[in-house]
N, C-alpha and C positions, 0 to 999 in steps of 0.2 A: 505494499498500500504504500502511497505518493504523497505528502502533505504538496497542498495547492499553499504557493503564498504568490505575495505581487512586491513589487518593489517601491516603497515609500516616497512619492515626488517630491516631497518635502526633503527628509534626508536621505533619501538612497539606501534605505535598510530593509532587508526582506523581511516581508510581515508575514505570519501565520493567518489564512483567511478563514479558517474554522471547517475546511474541507479536507478531505482524504480522499482519494482515490487512482486508480491506474489512465494513464495518460487517454487510454483509446475509450473508456469510459467517458470520460471528462468531456473527450473529442464528440461523442454521440450525444450528449445531451441538445436537445431543442432549444434552447437561451442561450445568445450571445451576451444579452446585457445581466451580471451577476448583481445580487444583492450587496450594498454598500457595506462597510466594514468599518469602524472605530478604529485609529490606530494607534497601536500603544505607542509607537515611536515618536509620533507628532502629535498625539491628539486627536487628529480631524477626521472627518469623516472622509472616506476615498469611495468613489464609484468607482467600479471597474470592470475589465468584458474579458470575455475566454481568452483570448489573444495576449493580456498580460500576466495569464498565468506562467508561472514557471513551478517545476515537479520537483522536489525535495524527498529524496527516498528516507525512509525511517531510519537506517543506519546512519544518515549522514547529521539528524540531529545531534545537536549535544547532550549528552543525560547528563540531569540534574545530580548535585550532588547529596 
């Protein structure tokens, strides 16, 4: 399973969208405009589209100590 992230336009940091799925399933979704997310990096609301999505594998996510 891949976490779906977008790049914060203000800080440039990658931000988790709250979605996780494989790229093929994501590509098959019938919508292009995704629900906006509240960005933890800049505290603003970001609207994003499927084309903005980046995929992060679970094993690439740093583990919390």
